[in-house]
C-alpha positions as CSV (number, residue, x, y, z in Angstrom):
1,M,24.0,-17.5,-81.8
2,G,22.5,-13.9,-83.1
3,A,24.4,-14.1,-86.5
4,L,23.1,-17.7,-86.8
5,D,19.8,-17.2,-86.3
6,H,19.8,-14.2,-88.6
7,L,21.0,-16.7,-91.3
8,L,18.7,-19.1,-90.6
9,D,15.7,-17.0,-90.9
10,L,17.2,-15.6,-94.4
11,F,17.2,-19.2,-96.0
12,E,14.4,-20.8,-93.8
13,I,11.4,-21.7,-96.5
14,T,8.0,-20.8,-95.2
15,P,4.7,-20.9,-96.3
16,K,2.9,-17.6,-96.8
17,R,-0.2,-18.0,-94.5
18,K,-2.7,-15.8,-94.8
19,K,-4.1,-13.2,-92.9
20,R,-6.8,-14.1,-90.4
21,K,-9.8,-11.7,-90.3
22,P,-10.4,-10.6,-87.4
23,M,-13.4,-11.6,-85.0
24,Q,-16.0,-8.6,-85.2
25,T,-20.1,-8.3,-84.9
26,V,-21.8,-6.9,-88.0
27,E,-25.3,-5.2,-87.3
28,I,-27.3,-5.2,-90.5
29,K,-30.7,-3.5,-90.6
30,V,-33.2,-5.2,-92.9
31,K,-36.9,-4.8,-93.4
32,M,-38.7,-8.4,-92.5
33,D,-42.5,-8.7,-92.7
34,C,-42.7,-12.7,-91.9
35,D,-41.0,-15.9,-91.0
36,G,-39.8,-16.3,-94.7
37,C,-38.2,-13.1,-95.7
38,E,-36.9,-14.3,-91.8
39,R,-35.8,-17.5,-93.0
40,R,-34.4,-16.4,-96.3
41,V,-32.0,-13.8,-94.5
42,R,-31.0,-16.5,-91.4
43,N,-30.0,-19.0,-94.8
44,A,-28.2,-16.0,-96.7
45,V,-26.7,-15.4,-93.6
46,S,-25.1,-18.5,-92.4
47,S,-23.9,-19.5,-95.1
48,I,-20.8,-17.1,-95.2
49,K,-17.5,-18.6,-94.2
50,G,-16.1,-17.9,-91.0
51,A,-19.9,-16.7,-89.4
52,K,-20.2,-18.2,-85.8
53,S,-23.0,-17.0,-84.5
54,I,-26.0,-15.0,-86.3
55,D,-28.8,-13.3,-84.3
56,V,-32.1,-11.7,-86.5
57,N,-34.4,-10.0,-84.6
58,R,-37.4,-9.2,-86.7
59,K,-39.4,-7.2,-84.4
60,Q,-36.0,-4.4,-84.8
61,S,-35.7,-5.3,-88.3
62,R,-31.8,-6.2,-87.3
63,V,-29.6,-9.2,-88.2
64,T,-26.1,-9.5,-86.0
65,V,-23.5,-11.8,-87.0
66,T,-20.6,-12.3,-84.8
67,G,-17.7,-14.4,-86.5
68,Y,-14.9,-13.7,-88.9
69,V,-16.3,-12.0,-91.6
70,E,-16.0,-9.3,-93.5
71,P,-18.8,-6.3,-93.1
72,N,-19.6,-6.0,-96.7
73,K,-19.5,-9.8,-97.8
74,V,-22.1,-9.7,-94.9
75,L,-24.1,-6.3,-96.6
76,K,-23.7,-8.2,-100.1
77,K,-24.8,-11.4,-98.9
78,V,-28.2,-10.3,-97.3
79,K,-29.5,-7.6,-100.5
80,S,-29.0,-11.2,-102.5
81,T,-31.7,-12.1,-100.5
82,G,-33.8,-9.1,-102.5
83,K,-34.4,-7.4,-99.3
84,R,-33.6,-3.6,-99.0
85,A,-30.6,-3.8,-96.6
86,E,-27.8,-1.1,-94.5
87,F,-25.2,-1.4,-92.0
88,W,-27.3,-0.5,-88.7
89,P,-27.3,3.6,-88.1
90,Y,-28.4,3.4,-84.4
91,V,-26.7,3.7,-81.4
92,P,-28.8,3.4,-77.9
93,Y,-29.5,7.3,-77.1
94,N,-28.0,7.0,-73.2
95,L,-24.6,7.0,-75.8
96,V,-25.5,10.1,-77.4
97,A,-24.8,13.6,-75.6
98,Y,-28.0,15.1,-78.0
99,P,-30.4,12.0,-77.9
100,Y,-33.4,14.6,-78.9
101,V,-32.2,17.4,-81.5
102,A,-33.0,16.6,-84.5
103,Q,-30.6,15.2,-86.3
104,A,-30.5,12.3,-84.1
105,Y,-33.9,11.1,-82.9
106,D,-35.6,9.3,-86.1
107,K,-39.7,8.4,-85.3
108,K,-38.7,4.8,-86.8
109,A,-35.9,3.5,-84.4
110,P,-36.6,0.8,-82.2
111,S,-37.0,2.2,-78.7
112,G,-34.6,3.2,-77.0
113,F,-32.3,4.2,-79.6
114,V,-31.3,7.1,-81.8
115,K,-29.4,7.4,-85.3
116,N,-25.5,7.6,-84.8
117,V,-24.7,10.5,-86.0
118,A,-20.9,11.9,-86.0
119,Q,-21.4,15.4,-83.7
120,A,-25.8,15.5,-82.3
121,L,-25.2,19.1,-81.0
122,P,-28.5,21.5,-80.9
123,S,-29.4,23.9,-82.4
124,P,-27.0,27.6,-82.4
125,N,-29.9,29.1,-82.1
126,A,-31.6,26.6,-78.4
127,T,-32.1,29.0,-75.9
128,D,-32.2,26.3,-73.3
129,E,-28.9,25.1,-73.3
130,R,-26.7,28.7,-73.5
131,L,-29.4,29.4,-70.1
132,T,-27.8,26.2,-68.6
133,T,-24.8,26.3,-69.0
134,L,-25.3,30.6,-68.2
135,F,-25.5,29.4,-64.3
136,S,-22.9,26.6,-64.3
137,D,-21.5,25.6,-61.3
138,E,-19.1,24.5,-63.4
139,N,-17.6,27.8,-64.7
140,P,-16.5,29.8,-62.3
141,H,-16.9,32.8,-64.9
142,A,-20.4,31.8,-66.2
143,C,-22.1,34.2,-64.1
144,A,-20.3,37.7,-63.9
145,I,-23.5,39.5,-62.7
146,M,-23.0,38.7,-59.2
């Protein structure tokens, strides 16, 4: 049976299928001031093939597109409306180890969000972190004084 299956696979003519894009969510930051801006962005994004759901949040300046779409095409389509757009640069502050260091904290971010930075570590000159880890219960070698 194995040889016959192999021969069938060799001589079988099947059309090549296009690789389907994975289902994903694309979040974009777009400055929208009025209902007209919001409508223009919503209409532009809804014309993208493969977009299943579109959420436009004017208060957060955020557009969320879910579907079988490519992120760069969505960004390009939003920019075609004449608005300045970029990928959503923020994450919820509770997912970042140090949300209030200079690299992560952003005054322009919506409430509850900080910048999505690769490594948000406190500055090496910060004494607060060094003092709190000096007497840590998790590290048995932290305090050599006692």
